[in-house]
PDB file with one MODEL, atoms N, CA, C and O in Angstrom:
MODEL        1
ATOM      1  N   UNK A   1     143.760  60.348  99.862  1.00  0.00           N
ATOM      2  CA  UNK A   1     142.539  59.971  99.182  1.00  0.00           C
ATOM      3  C   UNK A   1     142.925  59.243  97.895  1.00  0.00           C
ATOM      4  O   UNK A   1     143.710  59.752  97.095  1.00  0.00           O
ATOM      5  N   UNK A   2     142.363  58.042  97.703  1.00  0.00           N
ATOM      6  CA  UNK A   2     142.700  57.303  96.487  1.00  0.00           C
ATOM      7  C   UNK A   2     141.842  57.786  95.317  1.00  0.00           C
ATOM      8  O   UNK A   2     140.940  58.605  95.494  1.00  0.00           O
ATOM      9  N   UNK A   3     142.128  57.277  94.139  1.00  0.00           N
ATOM     10  CA  UNK A   3     141.468  57.755  92.920  1.00  0.00           C
ATOM     11  C   UNK A   3     139.966  57.479  92.923  1.00  0.00           C
ATOM     12  O   UNK A   3     139.185  58.299  92.441  1.00  0.00           O
ATOM     13  N   UNK A   4     139.556  56.329  93.464  1.00  0.00           N
ATOM     14  CA  UNK A   4     138.135  55.990  93.516  1.00  0.00           C
ATOM     15  C   UNK A   4     137.388  56.946  94.432  1.00  0.00           C
ATOM     16  O   UNK A   4     136.301  57.410  94.088  1.00  0.00           O
ATOM     17  N   UNK A   5     137.956  57.245  95.591  1.00  0.00           N
ATOM     18  CA  UNK A   5     137.331  58.193  96.514  1.00  0.00           C
ATOM     19  C   UNK A   5     137.275  59.590  95.908  1.00  0.00           C
ATOM     20  O   UNK A   5     136.282  60.300  96.069  1.00  0.00           O
ATOM     21  N   UNK A   6     138.330  59.983  95.217  1.00  0.00           N
ATOM     22  CA  UNK A   6     138.360  61.286  94.558  1.00  0.00           C
ATOM     23  C   UNK A   6     137.270  61.370  93.499  1.00  0.00           C
ATOM     24  O   UNK A   6     136.585  62.387  93.389  1.00  0.00           O
ATOM     25  N   UNK A   7     137.107  60.305  92.723  1.00  0.00           N
ATOM     26  CA  UNK A   7     136.067  60.279  91.697  1.00  0.00           C
ATOM     27  C   UNK A   7     134.683  60.414  92.319  1.00  0.00           C
ATOM     28  O   UNK A   7     133.859  61.189  91.833  1.00  0.00           O
ATOM     29  N   UNK A   8     134.420  59.673  93.383  1.00  0.00           N
ATOM     30  CA  UNK A   8     133.115  59.752  94.047  1.00  0.00           C
ATOM     31  C   UNK A   8     132.866  61.141  94.603  1.00  0.00           C
ATOM     32  O   UNK A   8     131.761  61.670  94.488  1.00  0.00           O
ATOM     33  N   UNK A   9     133.882  61.731  95.201  1.00  0.00           N
ATOM     34  CA  UNK A   9     133.739  63.060  95.784  1.00  0.00           C
ATOM     35  C   UNK A   9     133.484  64.114  94.712  1.00  0.00           C
ATOM     36  O   UNK A   9     132.688  65.031  94.916  1.00  0.00           O
ATOM     37  N   UNK A  10     134.159  63.985  93.572  1.00  0.00           N
ATOM     38  CA  UNK A  10     133.980  64.942  92.483  1.00  0.00           C
ATOM     39  C   UNK A  10     132.739  64.648  91.645  1.00  0.00           C
ATOM     40  O   UNK A  10     132.305  65.493  90.862  1.00  0.00           O
ATOM     41  N   UNK A  11     132.166  63.460  91.805  1.00  0.00           N
ATOM     42  CA  UNK A  11     130.986  63.085  91.033  1.00  0.00           C
ATOM     43  C   UNK A  11     131.296  62.722  89.597  1.00  0.00           C
ATOM     44  O   UNK A  11     130.495  62.970  88.696  1.00  0.00           O
ATOM     45  N   UNK A  12     132.467  62.130  89.387  1.00  0.00           N
ATOM     46  CA  UNK A  12     132.877  61.730  88.042  1.00  0.00           C
ATOM     47  C   UNK A  12     133.338  60.279  88.071  1.00  0.00           C
ATOM     48  O   UNK A  12     133.490  59.688  89.141  1.00  0.00           O
ATOM     49  N   UNK A  13     133.559  59.715  86.898  1.00  0.00           N
ATOM     50  CA  UNK A  13     134.052  58.346  86.802  1.00  0.00           C
ATOM     51  C   UNK A  13     135.524  58.279  87.188  1.00  0.00           C
ATOM     52  O   UNK A  13     136.262  59.255  87.051  1.00  0.00           O
ATOM     53  N   UNK A  14     135.930  57.131  87.666  1.00  0.00           N
ATOM     54  CA  UNK A  14     137.333  56.912  88.029  1.00  0.00           C
ATOM     55  C   UNK A  14     138.234  57.118  86.813  1.00  0.00           C
ATOM     56  O   UNK A  14     139.334  57.657  86.934  1.00  0.00           O
ATOM     57  N   UNK A  15     137.764  56.689  85.647  1.00  0.00           N
ATOM     58  CA  UNK A  15     138.549  56.853  84.425  1.00  0.00           C
ATOM     59  C   UNK A  15     138.774  58.336  84.124  1.00  0.00           C
ATOM     60  O   UNK A  15     139.833  58.720  83.627  1.00  0.00           O
ATOM     61  N   UNK A  16     137.775  59.163  84.426  1.00  0.00           N
ATOM     62  CA  UNK A  16     137.918  60.604  84.207  1.00  0.00           C
ATOM     63  C   UNK A  16     138.976  61.185  85.137  1.00  0.00           C
ATOM     64  O   UNK A  16     139.712  62.094  84.752  1.00  0.00           O
ATOM     65  N   UNK A  17     139.054  60.665  86.358  1.00  0.00           N
ATOM     66  CA  UNK A  17     140.093  61.122  87.291  1.00  0.00           C
ATOM     67  C   UNK A  17     141.464  60.864  86.689  1.00  0.00           C
ATOM     68  O   UNK A  17     142.323  61.745  86.720  1.00  0.00           O
ATOM     69  N   UNK A  18     141.685  59.680  86.144  1.00  0.00           N
ATOM     70  CA  UNK A  18     142.981  59.367  85.538  1.00  0.00           C
ATOM     71  C   UNK A  18     143.262  60.277  84.343  1.00  0.00           C
ATOM     72  O   UNK A  18     144.398  60.710  84.145  1.00  0.00           O
ATOM     73  N   UNK A  19     142.231  60.567  83.547  1.00  0.00           N
ATOM     74  CA  UNK A  19     142.409  61.461  82.405  1.00  0.00           C
ATOM     75  C   UNK A  19     142.794  62.858  82.878  1.00  0.00           C
ATOM     76  O   UNK A  19     143.703  63.478  82.324  1.00  0.00           O
ATOM     77  N   UNK A  20     142.101  63.352  83.904  1.00  0.00           N
ATOM     78  CA  UNK A  20     142.399  64.687  84.420  1.00  0.00           C
ATOM     79  C   UNK A  20     143.771  64.736  85.084  1.00  0.00           C
ATOM     80  O   UNK A  20     144.471  65.744  84.979  1.00  0.00           O
ATOM     81  N   UNK A  21     144.164  63.664  85.764  1.00  0.00           N
ATOM     82  CA  UNK A  21     145.504  63.615  86.353  1.00  0.00           C
ATOM     83  C   UNK A  21     146.560  63.692  85.260  1.00  0.00           C
ATOM     84  O   UNK A  21     147.572  64.374  85.419  1.00  0.00           O
ATOM     85  N   UNK A  22     146.329  62.998  84.155  1.00  0.00           N
ATOM     86  CA  UNK A  22     147.251  63.028  83.024  1.00  0.00           C
ATOM     87  C   UNK A  22     147.329  64.439  82.446  1.00  0.00           C
ATOM     88  O   UNK A  22     148.375  64.859  81.950  1.00  0.00           O
ATOM     89  N   UNK A  23     146.204  65.172  82.516  1.00  0.00           N
ATOM     90  CA  UNK A  23     146.164  66.540  82.001  1.00  0.00           C
ATOM     91  C   UNK A  23     146.707  67.559  82.997  1.00  0.00           C
ATOM     92  O   UNK A  23     146.828  68.739  82.668  1.00  0.00           O
ATOM     93  N   UNK A  24     147.038  67.115  84.218  1.00  0.00           N
ATOM     94  CA  UNK A  24     147.675  68.000  85.174  1.00  0.00           C
ATOM     95  C   UNK A  24     146.887  68.319  86.426  1.00  0.00           C
ATOM     96  O   UNK A  24     147.319  69.158  87.217  1.00  0.00           O
ATOM     97  N   UNK A  25     145.746  67.680  86.635  1.00  0.00           N
ATOM     98  CA  UNK A  25     144.962  67.957  87.834  1.00  0.00           C
ATOM     99  C   UNK A  25     145.697  67.453  89.071  1.00  0.00           C
ATOM    100  O   UNK A  25     146.139  66.304  89.094  1.00  0.00           O
ATOM    101  N   UNK A  26     145.838  68.290  90.102  1.00  0.00           N
ATOM    102  CA  UNK A  26     146.460  67.821  91.342  1.00  0.00           C
ATOM    103  C   UNK A  26     145.508  66.907  92.104  1.00  0.00           C
ATOM    104  O   UNK A  26     144.298  67.129  92.105  1.00  0.00           O
ATOM    105  N   UNK A  27     146.050  65.883  92.750  1.00  0.00           N
ATOM    106  CA  UNK A  27     145.206  64.917  93.463  1.00  0.00           C
ATOM    107  C   UNK A  27     145.456  64.921  94.960  1.00  0.00           C
ATOM    108  O   UNK A  27     144.820  64.161  95.689  1.00  0.00           O
ATOM    109  N   UNK A  28     146.360  65.753  95.430  1.00  0.00           N
ATOM    110  CA  UNK A  28     146.699  65.721  96.848  1.00  0.00           C
ATOM    111  C   UNK A  28     145.745  66.527  97.724  1.00  0.00           C
ATOM    112  O   UNK A  28     145.676  66.295  98.931  1.00  0.00           O
ATOM    113  N   UNK A  29     145.005  67.475  97.135  1.00  0.00           N
ATOM    114  CA  UNK A  29     144.082  68.313  97.895  1.00  0.00           C
ATOM    115  C   UNK A  29     142.769  68.420  97.124  1.00  0.00           C
ATOM    116  O   UNK A  29     142.762  68.808  95.956  1.00  0.00           O
ATOM    117  N   UNK A  30     141.670  68.080  97.772  1.00  0.00           N
ATOM    118  CA  UNK A  30     140.368  68.070  97.106  1.00  0.00           C
ATOM    119  C   UNK A  30     139.992  69.448  96.585  1.00  0.00           C
ATOM    120  O   UNK A  30     139.556  69.567  95.440  1.00  0.00           O
ATOM    121  N   UNK A  31     140.148  70.484  97.386  1.00  0.00           N
ATOM    122  CA  UNK A  31     139.760  71.826  96.947  1.00  0.00           C
ATOM    123  C   UNK A  31     140.596  72.291  95.765  1.00  0.00           C
ATOM    124  O   UNK A  31     140.078  72.955  94.868  1.00  0.00           O
ATOM    125  N   UNK A  32     141.868  71.956  95.751  1.00  0.00           N
ATOM    126  CA  UNK A  32     142.734  72.313  94.627  1.00  0.00           C
ATOM    127  C   UNK A  32     142.284  71.566  93.373  1.00  0.00           C
ATOM    128  O   UNK A  32     142.296  72.133  92.280  1.00  0.00           O
ATOM    129  N   UNK A  33     141.891  70.308  93.516  1.00  0.00           N
ATOM    130  CA  UNK A  33     141.389  69.531  92.376  1.00  0.00           C
ATOM    131  C   UNK A  33     140.091  70.137  91.848  1.00  0.00           C
ATOM    132  O   UNK A  33     139.902  70.228  90.635  1.00  0.00           O
ATOM    133  N   UNK A  34     139.197  70.550  92.744  1.00  0.00           N
ATOM    134  CA  UNK A  34     137.940  71.183  92.328  1.00  0.00           C
ATOM    135  C   UNK A  34     138.232  72.483  91.580  1.00  0.00           C
ATOM    136  O   UNK A  34     137.655  72.736  90.523  1.00  0.00           O
ATOM    137  N   UNK A  35     139.118  73.296  92.121  1.00  0.00           N
ATOM    138  CA  UNK A  35     139.490  74.555  91.466  1.00  0.00           C
ATOM    139  C   UNK A  35     140.105  74.297  90.097  1.00  0.00           C
ATOM    140  O   UNK A  35     139.814  75.015  89.140  1.00  0.00           O
ATOM    141  N   UNK A  36     140.958  73.274  89.996  1.00  0.00           N
ATOM    142  CA  UNK A  36     141.583  72.933  88.719  1.00  0.00           C
ATOM    143  C   UNK A  36     140.524  72.552  87.692  1.00  0.00           C
ATOM    144  O   UNK A  36     140.574  72.996  86.545  1.00  0.00           O
ATOM    145  N   UNK A  37     139.561  71.724  88.112  1.00  0.00           N
ATOM    146  CA  UNK A  37     138.503  71.298  87.186  1.00  0.00           C
ATOM    147  C   UNK A  37     137.687  72.480  86.705  1.00  0.00           C
ATOM    148  O   UNK A  37     137.371  72.565  85.518  1.00  0.00           O
ATOM    149  N   UNK A  38     137.337  73.398  87.602  1.00  0.00           N
ATOM    150  CA  UNK A  38     136.557  74.570  87.207  1.00  0.00           C
ATOM    151  C   UNK A  38     137.323  75.428  86.205  1.00  0.00           C
ATOM    152  O   UNK A  38     136.733  75.993  85.283  1.00  0.00           O
ATOM    153  N   UNK A  39     138.618  75.521  86.387  1.00  0.00           N
ATOM    154  CA  UNK A  39     139.446  76.331  85.498  1.00  0.00           C
ATOM    155  C   UNK A  39     139.676  75.648  84.152  1.00  0.00           C
ATOM    156  O   UNK A  39     139.738  76.325  83.125  1.00  0.00           O
ATOM    157  N   UNK A  40     139.802  74.335  84.136  1.00  0.00           N
ATOM    158  CA  UNK A  40     140.212  73.610  82.933  1.00  0.00           C
ATOM    159  C   UNK A  40     139.103  72.827  82.245  1.00  0.00           C
ATOM    160  O   UNK A  40     139.333  72.251  81.182  1.00  0.00           O
ATOM    161  N   UNK A  41     137.921  72.792  82.818  1.00  0.00           N
ATOM    162  CA  UNK A  41     136.850  71.982  82.258  1.00  0.00           C
ATOM    163  C   UNK A  41     136.208  72.682  81.068  1.00  0.00           C
ATOM    164  O   UNK A  41     135.868  73.862  81.147  1.00  0.00           O
ATOM    165  N   UNK A  42     136.046  71.967  79.983  1.00  0.00           N
ATOM    166  CA  UNK A  42     135.347  72.482  78.814  1.00  0.00           C
ATOM    167  C   UNK A  42     133.853  72.288  79.055  1.00  0.00           C
ATOM    168  O   UNK A  42     133.369  71.156  79.063  1.00  0.00           O
ATOM    169  N   UNK A  43     133.126  73.372  79.250  1.00  0.00           N
ATOM    170  CA  UNK A  43     131.710  73.306  79.609  1.00  0.00           C
ATOM    171  C   UNK A  43     130.889  72.553  78.555  1.00  0.00           C
ATOM    172  O   UNK A  43     129.880  71.933  78.890  1.00  0.00           O
ATOM    173  N   UNK A  44     131.307  72.599  77.300  1.00  0.00           N
ATOM    174  CA  UNK A  44     130.571  71.932  76.231  1.00  0.00           C
ATOM    175  C   UNK A  44     130.709  70.413  76.269  1.00  0.00           C
ATOM    176  O   UNK A  44     130.004  69.712  75.542  1.00  0.00           O
ATOM    177  N   UNK A  45     131.606  69.897  77.106  1.00  0.00           N
ATOM    178  CA  UNK A  45     131.786  68.452  77.224  1.00  0.00           C
ATOM    179  C   UNK A  45     131.273  67.913  78.548  1.00  0.00           C
ATOM    180  O   UNK A  45     131.685  66.837  78.983  1.00  0.00           O
ATOM    181  N   UNK A  46     130.374  68.653  79.193  1.00  0.00           N
ATOM    182  CA  UNK A  46     129.840  68.225  80.477  1.00  0.00           C
ATOM    183  C   UNK A  46     128.462  67.609  80.314  1.00  0.00           C
ATOM    184  O   UNK A  46     127.745  67.895  79.356  1.00  0.00           O
ATOM    185  N   UNK A  47     128.111  66.769  81.254  1.00  0.00           N
ATOM    186  CA  UNK A  47     126.803  66.128  81.244  1.00  0.00           C
ATOM    187  C   UNK A  47     125.692  67.171  81.399  1.00  0.00           C
ATOM    188  O   UNK A  47     124.650  67.071  80.752  1.00  0.00           O
ATOM    189  N   UNK A  48     125.916  68.163  82.251  1.00  0.00           N
ATOM    190  CA  UNK A  48     124.919  69.199  82.466  1.00  0.00           C
ATOM    191  C   UNK A  48     124.609  69.947  81.173  1.00  0.00           C
ATOM    192  O   UNK A  48     123.451  70.265  80.906  1.00  0.00           O
ATOM    193  N   UNK A  49     125.634  70.230  80.367  1.00  0.00           N
ATOM    194  CA  UNK A  49     125.437  70.913  79.094  1.00  0.00           C
ATOM    195  C   UNK A  49     124.617  70.053  78.143  1.00  0.00           C
ATOM    196  O   UNK A  49     123.685  70.542  77.503  1.00  0.00           O
ATOM    197  N   UNK A  50     124.963  68.770  78.049  1.00  0.00           N
ATOM    198  CA  UNK A  50     124.231  67.880  77.142  1.00  0.00           C
ATOM    199  C   UNK A  50     122.776  67.736  77.560  1.00  0.00           C
ATOM    200  O   UNK A  50     121.891  67.704  76.706  1.00  0.00           O
ATOM    201  N   UNK A  51     122.512  67.649  78.869  1.00  0.00           N
ATOM    202  CA  UNK A  51     121.138  67.541  79.354  1.00  0.00           C
ATOM    203  C   UNK A  51     120.385  68.826  79.046  1.00  0.00           C
ATOM    204  O   UNK A  51     119.251  68.778  78.568  1.00  0.00           O
ATOM    205  N   UNK A  52     120.994  69.965  79.310  1.00  0.00           N
ATOM    206  CA  UNK A  52     120.356  71.253  79.024  1.00  0.00           C
ATOM    207  C   UNK A  52     120.057  71.419  77.550  1.00  0.00           C
ATOM    208  O   UNK A  52     119.007  71.947  77.183  1.00  0.00           O
ATOM    209  N   UNK A  53     120.964  70.974  76.707  1.00  0.00           N
ATOM    210  CA  UNK A  53     120.762  71.047  75.269  1.00  0.00           C
ATOM    211  C   UNK A  53     119.600  70.162  74.841  1.00  0.00           C
ATOM    212  O   UNK A  53     118.792  70.564  74.004  1.00  0.00           O
ATOM    213  N   UNK A  54     119.506  68.970  75.400  1.00  0.00           N
ATOM    214  CA  UNK A  54     118.414  68.054  75.066  1.00  0.00           C
ATOM    215  C   UNK A  54     117.072  68.622  75.514  1.00  0.00           C
ATOM    216  O   UNK A  54     116.085  68.514  74.787  1.00  0.00           O
ATOM    217  N   UNK A  55     117.022  69.221  76.694  1.00  0.00           N
ATOM    218  CA  UNK A  55     115.778  69.818  77.193  1.00  0.00           C
ATOM    219  C   UNK A  55     115.360  70.976  76.299  1.00  0.00           C
ATOM    220  O   UNK A  55     114.185  71.099  75.955  1.00  0.00           O
ATOM    221  N   UNK A  56     116.302  71.820  75.923  1.00  0.00           N
ATOM    222  CA  UNK A  56     115.994  72.950  75.046  1.00  0.00           C
ATOM    223  C   UNK A  56     115.491  72.463  73.690  1.00  0.00           C
ATOM    224  O   UNK A  56     114.562  73.039  73.126  1.00  0.00           O
ATOM    225  N   UNK A  57     116.102  71.407  73.172  1.00  0.00           N
ATOM    226  CA  UNK A  57     115.678  70.854  71.888  1.00  0.00           C
ATOM    227  C   UNK A  57     114.255  70.308  71.980  1.00  0.00           C
ATOM    228  O   UNK A  57     113.448  70.526  71.076  1.00  0.00           O
ATOM    229  N   UNK A  58     113.944  69.600  73.064  1.00  0.00           N
ATOM    230  CA  UNK A  58     112.592  69.056  73.248  1.00  0.00           C
ATOM    231  C   UNK A  58     111.556  70.169  73.336  1.00  0.00           C
ATOM    232  O   UNK A  58     110.476  70.058  72.754  1.00  0.00           O
ATOM    233  N   UNK A  59     111.873  71.233  74.053  1.00  0.00           N
ATOM    234  CA  UNK A  59     110.944  72.365  74.161  1.00  0.00           C
ATOM    235  C   UNK A  59     110.707  73.006  72.804  1.00  0.00           C
ATOM    236  O   UNK A  59     109.569  73.318  72.454  1.00  0.00           O
ATOM    237  N   UNK A  60     111.768  73.204  72.041  1.00  0.00           N
ATOM    238  CA  UNK A  60     111.650  73.814  70.726  1.00  0.00           C
ATOM    239  C   UNK A  60     110.838  72.933  69.788  1.00  0.00           C
ATOM    240  O   UNK A  60     110.011  73.435  69.026  1.00  0.00           O
ATOM    241  N   UNK A  61     111.065  71.626  69.836  1.00  0.00           N
ATOM    242  CA  UNK A  61     110.291  70.705  69.007  1.00  0.00           C
ATOM    243  C   UNK A  61     108.819  70.743  69.387  1.00  0.00           C
ATOM    244  O   UNK A  61     107.953  70.690  68.514  1.00  0.00           O
ATOM    245  N   UNK A  62     108.527  70.834  70.681  1.00  0.00           N
ATOM    246  CA  UNK A  62     107.138  70.895  71.131  1.00  0.00           C
ATOM    247  C   UNK A  62     106.478  72.188  70.666  1.00  0.00           C
ATOM    248  O   UNK A  62     105.315  72.176  70.264  1.00  0.00           O
ATOM    249  N   UNK A  63     107.198  73.291  70.714  1.00  0.00           N
ATOM    250  CA  UNK A  63     106.655  74.571  70.269  1.00  0.00           C
ATOM    251  C   UNK A  63     106.410  74.582  68.767  1.00  0.00           C
ATOM    252  O   UNK A  63     105.381  75.073  68.304  1.00  0.00           O
ATOM    253  N   UNK A  64     107.353  74.045  68.013  1.00  0.00           N
ATOM    254  CA  UNK A  64     107.245  74.055  66.552  1.00  0.00           C
ATOM    255  C   UNK A  64     106.409  72.899  66.015  1.00  0.00           C
ATOM    256  O   UNK A  64     105.888  72.969  64.902  1.00  0.00           O
ATOM    257  N   UNK A  65     106.286  71.855  66.793  1.00  0.00           N
ATOM    258  CA  UNK A  65     105.531  70.695  66.349  1.00  0.00           C
ATOM    259  C   UNK A  65     106.249  69.861  65.307  1.00  0.00           C
ATOM    260  O   UNK A  65     105.608  69.150  64.533  1.00  0.00           O
ATOM    261  N   UNK A  66     107.566  69.937  65.275  1.00  0.00           N
ATOM    262  CA  UNK A  66     108.337  69.145  64.318  1.00  0.00           C
ATOM    263  C   UNK A  66     109.646  68.711  64.957  1.00  0.00           C
ATOM    264  O   UNK A  66     110.079  69.268  65.966  1.00  0.00           O
ATOM    265  N   UNK A  67     110.260  67.717  64.356  1.00  0.00           N
ATOM    266  CA  UNK A  67     111.515  67.157  64.857  1.00  0.00           C
ATOM    267  C   UNK A  67     112.686  68.005  64.373  1.00  0.00           C
ATOM    268  O   UNK A  67     112.741  68.397  63.207  1.00  0.00           O
ATOM    269  N   UNK A  68     113.621  68.284  65.278  1.00  0.00           N
ATOM    270  CA  UNK A  68     114.837  69.019  64.934  1.00  0.00           C
ATOM    271  C   UNK A  68     115.979  68.014  64.873  1.00  0.00           C
ATOM    272  O   UNK A  68     116.173  67.218  65.793  1.00  0.00           O
ATOM    273  N   UNK A  69     116.724  68.061  63.789  1.00  0.00           N
ATOM    274  CA  UNK A  69     117.832  67.104  63.657  1.00  0.00           C
ATOM    275  C   UNK A  69     119.137  67.701  64.065  1.00  0.00           C
ATOM    276  O   UNK A  69     120.167  67.029  64.013  1.00  0.00           O
TER     277      UNK A  69
ENDMDL
END
């Protein structure tokens, strides 16, 4: 599996695959790469975390009626 296919399968950018490979992610087995990412991924730097944070901020602003910086 080449780097582009690995990126598509993992749902990340090709550039991120190269970064993770540099950090030690194995690329020869998809399941091993998935396990490595789960073990080594900083949850605070994920898209899901940023989206969840934005949604929570919007809800809080709506409840309080003011902008949160």
